[in-house]
C-alpha positions as CSV (number, residue, x, y, z in Angstrom):
1,S,-11.0,-18.1,12.0
2,T,-13.7,-15.6,11.4
3,P,-15.7,-15.4,8.1
4,N,-14.6,-11.7,7.6
5,A,-11.0,-12.0,8.4
6,P,-9.2,-8.6,8.3
7,E,-6.7,-9.6,5.6
8,D,-9.7,-10.6,3.4
9,D,-11.1,-7.0,3.7
10,V,-7.7,-5.5,2.9
11,A,-7.1,-7.8,-0.1
12,N,-10.5,-7.3,-1.5
13,R,-10.8,-3.6,-0.8
14,Y,-8.7,-2.6,-3.8
15,S,-9.6,-4.6,-6.8
16,R,-7.4,-4.7,-9.9
17,T,-10.2,-2.8,-11.8
18,E,-10.2,0.1,-9.3
19,R,-6.4,0.4,-9.5
20,T,-6.3,0.5,-13.3
21,T,-9.3,2.8,-13.5
22,Y,-7.5,5.2,-11.1
23,S,-4.3,4.9,-13.1
24,R,-6.1,5.6,-16.4
25,Y,-8.0,8.6,-14.8
26,S,-4.7,10.0,-13.5
27,R,-3.0,9.8,-16.9
28,D,-6.0,11.4,-18.6
29,A,-6.2,14.2,-16.1
30,N,-2.4,14.9,-16.2
31,S,-2.1,14.8,-20.0
32,S,-4.3,17.8,-20.5
33,G,-1.7,20.6,-20.3
34,N,0.7,20.0,-17.5
35,S,4.3,21.2,-18.0
36,V,5.7,17.9,-16.8
37,P,5.9,15.3,-19.6
38,S,3.2,12.7,-19.4
39,N,5.7,9.9,-19.8
40,A,7.4,11.0,-16.6
41,L,4.1,11.2,-14.8
42,E,3.1,7.7,-16.0
43,K,6.4,6.3,-14.7
44,R,5.9,8.0,-11.4
45,I,2.3,6.7,-11.2
46,E,3.5,3.2,-12.0
47,E,6.3,3.5,-9.3
48,L,3.7,4.7,-6.8
49,E,1.3,1.8,-7.8
50,R,4.1,-0.7,-7.2
51,E,4.9,0.9,-3.9
52,L,1.2,0.8,-2.9
53,A,1.0,-2.9,-3.9
54,K,4.0,-3.7,-1.6
55,E,2.4,-1.7,1.2
56,R,-0.9,-3.6,0.8
57,Q,1.0,-6.9,0.9
58,E,2.8,-5.9,4.0
59,N,-0.5,-4.7,5.6
60,V,-2.1,-8.1,4.8
61,R,0.9,-9.9,6.3
62,L,0.8,-7.8,9.5
63,M,-3.0,-8.3,9.8
64,K,-2.4,-12.1,9.5
65,I,0.3,-12.0,12.2
66,T,-2.0,-9.9,14.4
67,Q,-4.9,-12.4,13.9
68,D,-2.6,-15.3,14.7
69,K,-1.4,-13.6,17.9
70,E,-5.0,-12.9,19.0
71,E,-5.9,-16.5,18.4
72,L,-2.9,-17.6,20.5
73,I,-3.9,-15.2,23.3
74,V,-7.4,-16.7,23.4
75,K,-6.0,-20.2,23.5
76,L,-3.6,-19.3,26.3
77,K,-6.4,-17.6,28.3
78,E,-8.5,-20.8,28.0
79,E,-5.5,-22.8,29.1
80,I,-4.9,-20.5,32.1
81,D,-8.6,-20.8,33.1
82,L,-8.3,-24.6,32.9
83,L,-5.1,-24.6,35.1
84,N,-6.8,-22.3,37.6
85,R,-9.7,-24.7,38.2
C-alpha cells in the first residue's frame, strides 16, 4: 500500500470543521432576507450534507476497491512473468 492512498485523500479532504463552517455560512447567508423560511433551508442543507456524506463514503469504498484491484493486477502480472520464464 502507498503512503498517500487515494481513500486517505478523500477522507481527509473534507474535515468536519469545513463542513460545519460551510453549513453555518450557508445558514447566515440565507437568513438575510430570502422568501423561503430559514428552517426549510436548514433542513434542506442538512439533507444535502447527509447525502454528501453518503456519497463521500461510497467514493472512499470505490477507491479502496479500485486500489485492491490494481494491487491484484500487479501481483498477477508478476505471476505471469514468473510463469513465462
